C-alpha positions as CSV (number, residue, x, y, z in Angstrom):
1,M,-1.2,-25.0,-19.6
2,K,1.0,-24.9,-16.5
3,C,3.2,-22.0,-15.5
4,P,6.6,-23.0,-16.9
5,G,8.3,-22.4,-13.6
6,Q,6.1,-25.1,-12.0
7,D,5.7,-27.5,-14.9
8,S,7.7,-30.7,-14.1
9,Q,8.9,-31.2,-17.7
10,Y,11.2,-28.2,-17.1
11,W,12.6,-29.5,-13.8
12,K,16.3,-30.2,-13.4
13,P,18.0,-32.5,-10.9
14,G,17.2,-31.4,-7.3
15,A,13.5,-30.9,-8.0
16,V,12.8,-33.2,-5.0
17,F,14.7,-32.3,-1.9
18,E,14.7,-32.4,1.9
19,V,14.4,-29.3,4.2
20,K,14.8,-29.2,8.0
21,C,11.6,-28.3,9.8
22,P,12.2,-24.9,11.4
23,K,10.4,-26.0,14.6
24,C,11.9,-29.4,15.3
25,G,14.7,-30.0,12.8
26,N,13.1,-33.1,11.3
27,E,13.8,-33.7,7.6
28,V,10.7,-32.9,5.4
29,E,10.7,-33.9,1.8
30,F,9.5,-31.3,-0.7
31,F,8.7,-31.5,-4.4
32,R,9.6,-28.3,-6.3
33,D,6.0,-27.4,-6.9
34,D,4.8,-27.9,-3.3
35,P,3.8,-24.5,-1.8
36,T,3.9,-25.9,1.7
37,R,4.5,-29.2,3.5
38,K,3.6,-30.4,7.0
39,C,6.2,-31.9,9.2
40,S,5.3,-35.5,10.0
41,K,7.0,-35.3,13.4
42,C,5.7,-32.0,15.0
43,G,2.9,-31.1,12.6
44,H,4.3,-27.6,11.7
45,R,3.4,-26.5,8.2
46,F,5.9,-24.2,6.5
47,L,6.7,-22.6,3.1
48,N,8.7,-24.4,0.5
49,P,12.0,-22.4,0.5
50,G,12.8,-23.6,-3.0
51,L,9.6,-22.4,-4.7
52,D,9.7,-19.1,-6.6
53,F,6.7,-17.1,-5.3
54,G,7.6,-14.0,-7.3
55,C,4.8,-14.0,-9.8
56,A,2.4,-15.7,-7.3
57,S,2.6,-12.7,-5.0
58,Y,0.7,-10.5,-7.5
59,C,-0.8,-12.9,-10.1
60,Q,-4.6,-13.0,-9.8
61,Y,-4.6,-16.7,-10.9
62,A,-2.0,-17.8,-8.3
63,D,-4.5,-19.6,-6.1
64,Q,-5.5,-21.7,-9.2
65,C,-1.9,-22.4,-10.1
66,I,-0.4,-23.4,-6.7
67,G,-3.4,-23.7,-4.4
68,N,-4.5,-21.6,-1.5
69,L,-1.9,-18.9,-0.8
70,P,-0.3,-19.2,2.7
71,P,-0.5,-16.1,5.0
72,E,3.1,-15.2,4.4
73,L,2.5,-15.0,0.7
74,L,-0.7,-13.0,1.2
75,A,1.4,-10.4,3.1
76,Q,3.8,-10.2,0.2
77,K,1.0,-9.8,-2.2
78,E,-0.3,-6.7,-0.3
79,N,3.2,-5.3,-0.1
80,L,3.8,-5.7,-3.8
81,L,0.3,-4.2,-4.5
82,K,1.3,-0.8,-3.0
83,D,4.6,-0.8,-4.9
84,R,2.7,-1.4,-8.2
85,V,0.2,1.3,-7.3
86,A,3.1,3.7,-6.8
87,I,4.3,2.8,-10.3
88,E,0.9,3.4,-11.8
89,M,0.6,6.8,-10.1
90,K,3.9,7.9,-11.6
91,R,2.8,6.7,-15.0
92,Y,-0.4,8.6,-14.7
93,F,1.3,11.9,-13.8
94,R,4.1,11.3,-16.3
95,Q,6.4,14.3,-16.2
96,D,4.5,16.2,-13.4
97,F,7.3,15.8,-10.9
98,K,5.8,18.3,-8.4
99,R,2.7,16.2,-8.0
100,I,4.6,13.0,-7.9
101,G,6.8,14.5,-5.2
102,H,3.8,15.6,-3.1
103,V,2.2,12.1,-3.4
104,S,5.4,10.3,-2.5
105,R,5.8,12.4,0.6
106,V,2.2,11.8,1.6
107,A,2.7,8.0,1.2
108,R,5.9,8.1,3.2
109,Y,4.2,10.0,6.1
110,A,1.1,7.9,5.8
111,E,3.1,4.7,6.2
112,Q,4.8,6.1,9.4
113,I,1.5,7.2,10.9
114,G,-0.4,4.1,9.9
115,R,2.2,1.8,11.3
116,E,2.2,3.6,14.7
117,E,-1.7,3.7,14.7
118,S,-1.9,0.0,13.7
119,G,-3.8,0.7,10.6
120,N,-4.1,-1.4,7.5
121,L,-1.0,-0.4,5.5
122,A,-2.2,-1.9,2.2
123,V,-5.3,0.4,2.3
124,I,-3.4,3.4,3.7
125,L,-0.6,3.3,1.1
126,C,-2.9,2.6,-1.8
127,A,-5.1,5.5,-0.8
128,A,-2.1,7.8,-0.1
129,Y,-0.6,7.1,-3.6
130,L,-3.9,7.6,-5.3
131,H,-5.4,10.4,-3.1
132,D,-4.9,13.1,-5.7
133,I,-5.3,10.9,-8.8
134,G,-8.4,12.9,-9.8
135,I,-6.6,16.2,-10.2
136,K,-5.9,16.0,-13.9
137,A,-9.5,15.0,-14.7
138,A,-10.7,17.9,-12.4
139,E,-8.7,20.4,-14.3
140,E,-9.8,19.0,-17.7
141,K,-13.5,18.8,-16.9
142,H,-14.0,21.6,-14.5
143,Q,-11.0,23.9,-15.2
144,S,-10.3,23.7,-11.5
145,S,-8.2,21.6,-9.1
146,A,-10.5,22.4,-6.2
147,A,-10.8,19.7,-3.5
148,E,-14.4,18.9,-4.2
149,Y,-13.6,18.2,-7.9
150,R,-10.6,16.0,-7.0
151,E,-12.8,14.1,-4.7
152,E,-15.4,13.6,-7.4
153,E,-13.1,12.6,-10.2
154,G,-10.6,10.5,-8.2
155,P,-12.5,7.4,-7.1
156,P,-13.4,6.1,-10.6
157,I,-9.8,6.4,-11.7
158,A,-8.4,4.8,-8.6
159,R,-11.0,2.0,-8.9
160,E,-9.8,1.3,-12.5
161,I,-6.2,1.2,-11.5
162,L,-6.7,-1.1,-8.5
163,T,-9.0,-3.4,-10.5
164,K,-6.4,-3.8,-13.2
165,L,-3.9,-4.7,-10.5
166,G,-6.1,-7.4,-9.1
167,A,-6.8,-5.8,-5.8
168,K,-9.6,-7.2,-3.6
169,E,-13.0,-5.6,-3.9
170,A,-13.1,-4.6,-0.2
171,L,-9.8,-2.8,-0.5
172,I,-10.9,-1.0,-3.7
173,D,-14.1,0.1,-1.9
174,E,-12.3,1.5,1.1
175,V,-9.6,3.2,-0.9
176,S,-12.2,4.8,-3.2
177,D,-14.2,6.0,-0.1
178,I,-11.1,7.6,1.4
179,I,-10.2,9.4,-1.9
180,G,-13.8,10.5,-2.3
181,H,-13.7,12.7,0.8
182,H,-10.0,12.9,1.8
183,H,-10.2,16.7,2.3
184,H,-13.4,16.5,4.3
185,P,-13.2,14.3,7.4
186,G,-16.4,13.3,9.1
187,S,-17.0,12.8,12.8
188,D,-16.3,9.1,12.9
189,E,-13.4,8.2,10.5
190,T,-11.3,5.1,10.5
191,I,-7.6,5.0,11.4
192,N,-6.9,4.3,7.7
193,F,-8.6,7.5,6.6
194,M,-7.1,9.6,9.4
195,S,-3.6,8.3,8.6
196,V,-3.9,9.5,5.0
197,Y,-5.5,12.8,6.0
198,D,-2.8,13.6,8.5
199,A,-0.1,12.6,6.0
200,D,-1.6,15.0,3.4
201,Q,-1.8,17.8,6.0
202,L,1.8,17.3,6.9
203,A,3.0,17.3,3.3
204,K,1.1,20.4,2.5
205,L,2.4,22.2,5.6
206,E,5.9,21.2,4.8
207,E,5.5,22.6,1.2
208,K,4.0,25.8,2.5
209,Q,6.9,26.3,5.0
210,K,9.3,26.2,2.1
211,E,7.4,28.8,0.1
212,D,6.0,31.1,2.7
213,P,7.1,30.2,6.2
214,L,4.8,30.7,9.2
215,D,6.3,31.7,12.5
216,E,6.8,28.9,14.9
217,E,4.0,29.8,17.3
218,K,1.4,29.9,14.6
219,L,2.7,26.7,13.0
220,A,2.5,25.0,16.4
221,N,-1.1,26.0,16.8
222,I,-2.0,24.7,13.4
223,I,-0.4,21.4,14.2
224,E,-2.1,21.1,17.5
225,T,-5.6,21.7,16.0
226,S,-5.4,20.3,12.5
227,F,-4.3,16.7,12.9
228,L,-6.6,13.7,13.6
229,T,-4.1,11.3,15.2
230,E,-1.5,11.6,17.9
231,S,1.0,10.0,15.6
232,G,0.4,12.5,12.9
233,R,0.6,15.4,15.3
234,G,3.8,14.1,16.8
235,L,5.4,13.5,13.3
236,A,4.4,17.0,12.2
237,K,6.1,18.5,15.3
238,K,9.2,16.4,14.7
239,T,9.3,17.3,11.0
240,L,8.4,21.0,11.1
241,L,9.3,22.4,14.5
242,A,12.7,23.0,16.0
243,L,12.5,20.9,19.1
């Protein structure tokens, strides 16, 4: 059975149309279900502007439905994945708005740091949204939310969520690894790990400053010695210090 949106029996007039090639302006004929077409004049291949890629950007069967996904669509797929992970995180924590707020701040800071450090934002944001996903299980099984228990309980839950959302195995493995030691950096960590670690540090420092403020000199010293990336250190100074 075809996806109704791409099945020709549901097509209306205009299902075959011409589009100007964005490179040379030559008219290129598209059928509604063509993912891409190659310009006969200059050879440029481009996306069908009339095809609805909404479901294809996250559906695990998209490549079977419309063929190999073009790079532009793969980028959309990763962007949608982090949005769906954010939704799953909020569902998991339900009415625990304090934890949802902390995780959302970590994700926001991780995106800024990761972008400046040229990290993989799909990995960074998925790990940021799921970094504390093990805290409920830690409290239930160990009667403690200590870092080591969160790191122990988090990866299986994160793996289940990401698998359900159709994430690639390599992304699942890296995100699980980050969550499994996100409080305990090693000597040779990736930019993806460091971006999440620094974002978590910044969010925790920000929360501490609201509850029990440190004097500026002590805070500046902590910022200088506790962050793993220059981008994280710079963002912490900008966010927490009166410059």
